[in-house]
N, C-alpha and C positions, 0 to 999 in steps of 0.2 A: 179334908183339909189339904192332902198332898196335891189334888187337882187344883184347888184354889191357889196354893203356893206357886204352882207353875205358871200362874197368870201374872206374877210379879214382874214389874218392869222397872228399869233404871230411872225412867222418867217419873214414875210414882214416887220412888225413893228421893229424887231430886225435889219434887214438890213438897214432900214431907219435910225435908231438911230446910228448904226455903221458908216454909211456914214456921218452923221451930225457931229459926234464926231471926226472922223479921217480926214475927208476932202477929201478922195479919195476912188475909188472903190478898188484899190489894197490893201490899209491898212484895209478897212472894210472886205475884203475877208480873210485877215490874222486873224483879230480878230474873225471872225465867223468860221474859219477853213473850208472854202469852196472855190470854184474857183471864179474868177472875173466874168465869164459869169453867174454864179449862182446868184451873188449879183445883177448884172444888170437886170437879169430876175425878181427877187424879187421886185426891185424898180419899174420896168416897170408895173408889175402886181398890185402893190400898187397904182400907179398913176391911172391906169384904174379903179380899184375898188373904189377909192375915187373921181374920175373924177376931179383931181387936177394936175397941173404941179408943181412938187416938186423941179425938178432940170432943170436948163438950161445949155446948153453946150456953153462954151466960150473957143474957141480953143480946146485944148486936155482935158480940166477940165470941171467937172460938178459943177455948182454954185447953191447953194440952193436959192429958191425963198422966197418971203416974206411969202407965204402960208406954206412953209417948216418950216420956223422959228416959225411960230405960232403953227404949229402942234407939233414941238419938245417940246414946253413948256407943252402941254398936255401929251405927251408921258412921259416926265421926271417926271411929277406928279405921273403918274401910277408906274413908276419904283421905285420912292421914297417910294411909298406905299408897293410895293413888297419887297423892301429892308428892310422896317421896319418889315414886316412879317418874313423875313428870319432872321433878328437880334433877333426878339422875339423868334423864334424857337430855335436859338442857346442859348439864355439865358435860355429858358425853359429846353433845353437839359442839361445845366450845373446846373440846379436847382437854378437859380437866378432870376427867373421871374415866374409870374403866380399869382394866388390869394389863399389865405389860410384863412380858417374860423376856429377860435379857441374859445371854451367855456371852461372856468375854474372856479373852486371854489374860493370863496373870499380870502382864505388863500394865494393862489398864486397871485391873481389879486390885492392885497393890494399894491404891489410894485415890488415884485421879478420877476414875469413874465413879466409885461410891460417893466422893465428895460432890461431884457434879450432880449425880442423881439426887443426893439429899437436898441440895439447893433447888433442884427442879421440882421436887415434890412439895416444897414449902408453899408454892403458889397453886398447888393442885390437891386439895384436901381429899378429893373423891378418887384419886388415882392410887392404885396398889401396885407395888412393883416386886418382882421376883428377880434377883440378881445372882448369877452363878459364875464362879471363877473356874475356867477350864482351859486345858491346853488347846491350841488352835485347831488341831485335827478333830478334837472332841466337840469343839464349837460347831464345826462344819457338820458333824454327825447329828448334833442336836437340832440344827436348822433344817437339815434335809428330812429328819424324822418328825418334824413339826413339834418338838419339845419346847421351842422357844419362838418368840415372835421376831426377834432381832438378834443377831450374833455379830461379834467383833473378833476377827482373827487376823494374824499377820499375813500380808500378801507375799507371793501370789497364791491364788486359791483355784483349785481345779475341781469344781463340783458342778455337774450338769443340772442337779436338781435344786440348785440355789442361785438366786440373783445376787449380784455383788455391786457395791458402790464404794469406791475408795474414799477414805477420809483425807483431808489435807495431810500431805507428807510432812514428817518432822525429821530432823537430823540426828543421826547417832551422836553421842558424846563420849568423850574419853573420861574415865573415872579413875582416880588414883587416891591412895590413902592420904589423910591429913598429914602434913609434914614431910611428904615425899618431895624429892627435888623437882619432879615434873609439875608439882602443884604451883610452882612460882611462875610457870608460863601460862599465858592466856590462851594460846592455841597449840595443840599437839598435832604432829604429823606421823605417818608411818615409821620414819626413821627413828623418832623418839623412843619407839617401843623396842628397838633392837637391844637384845641382851637383858630385857626385863622379863621377869616372871609374869606370864600372861594367862588370864583366865578367859577362856574361849567359850562362846555360846555354841554349843554343839548339841547333837552329833552333826556330822558333815552334810546331812541331807536337809537341814533346817535353812530357811531363807537367810537368816542373820549370819549363819556360818558362811554360806555361799558368798553373800555380798562382801563381808569383811575380808574373807580369804582372798577374794579377787583384788580388793584394794591393796592388800599388802603384797600380793604376787606382782601386780603391775609396778609397784615401787621397789621390787627386788628386796623385801625385808622378810627375813625369817624370824618368826617369833618363837620364844621359848615357852610352849604351852605347858603350864604346870597343872592346871585344872581345866576340866571341860564340864559344862553344865547346860541344860536346855533352858534354865530360868534366870532371867536377869536379876531377880531378887536375890538368888543364891550367889550370883557373881558379885554383886554389890556388897553382900555380907562378907564374902571372901576378901574383897578389896579392903573393907573396913578392918578386918582382922589382920591386914598386912601381908596376905598371901600373894599379892601381885596387883597388876593393873588390868584394866579391861576396857571395852567399848561396848556401851549398852544404849538402849532407847532412853530418851529424856524423861519419859514418865517415871520410870523406875529410879533413875539418877536423882530426880527431884525429891523422891521419898527418902533418900539416904543423905540428903544435904546436911542434916543435923545429927548424923550418925556416923561420923568419921570418914565420910567420903567426899571428895572434891571433884566436881564436874568441870570439864574444860571443853572448849570448842574443838572439834576434830575436823582437819582438813586432809584430803579433799572431802567436800561435802558428800555424805552418803545418806541416802534417804531411808528412813524406817517407815514402812508404809502399812497402815491398818486398813483393813476392808470391812465394811458393813455387809452383813449377809442376811437374807431372809428367804423363805421358801418360794420357789419359782411358780408353784401352782396357784398362788393367790397374791393379791395386791397387799402391799404393806399397810397395816391399819393406820388410820389418820393419827392416832396418838403416838404411834411408833414413828411415823414420818416426822411429826413435829419434834420428837425427842432426837431423832437422828440429825435433823437440820440444826437444832440448838447445839448438839454435841460437836458437830463438824465446825461450827463457828468457834466454839470453845477450844477445840484442838488447834485450830489455826492461830488463835490469839496466844495460846500456851506456847506453841512452837516458836513464834516470832519473839516473845518475851524471853523464853528460856535460852534461846540461842544468843540473844544479845548479852544476857547476863553471863552466860557460860564463858 
């Protein structure tokens, strides 16, 4: 029996399935694009290999036996599996399926990126997503160690084992508590922060601290730094509580627009730059490339709209 089973071929199974679904040798041959004798031979060999009678002749017709119907159920399960594989391959080819691992800095994960990703997944039922909110330095570590396909961190980035592509730059915005006298102005400048309790994004080694400190230094304005925090979300929460004013990225400011924080345009224009990262030892997967392109466009549109409104 084992020796006979080893002679089974996919073509024999295909002929059997065609016979069962069409009900005749003639139509099975047409479906398979072979001759009728070829179908008959494949069925005969299959019966010999399985040591089963699959069809009985009744007049000029071949009628499937109980064994044949039982076998068809198993064959169909296999075909369903193969069809699922084929369907998955089509979806992957269309970049609508697969798995995508993303690590991003808190400024994006506060709300902006999860909302975008949620809408992105609506049109891609076969795509699964893992999204991790991490500080920028940890994002870099995850990219370099191949723990994610795509990372987003605040620029500049110095990582030899990671490739980087900048997203469209967006402008920092000033944030003040609702009811604060500075909230009555459409645009705030460094001199407006003199004498104000200031919530700084620190420590001093972070890109945001360096950029903003440089702006205030060039305008000869000394801030009264009451609070220092590395996370813009904490800064905005402190602003909402009335602890002071701050300058943060627009992604976070937008999340607090209904939570007691007012965002205003900050001059001179100071760019908050997010960089996309992926491992340097391999190309960016197609689905990740499509995600990145769509996100870059969304960031550009958001930055333009937010700065007009701020």
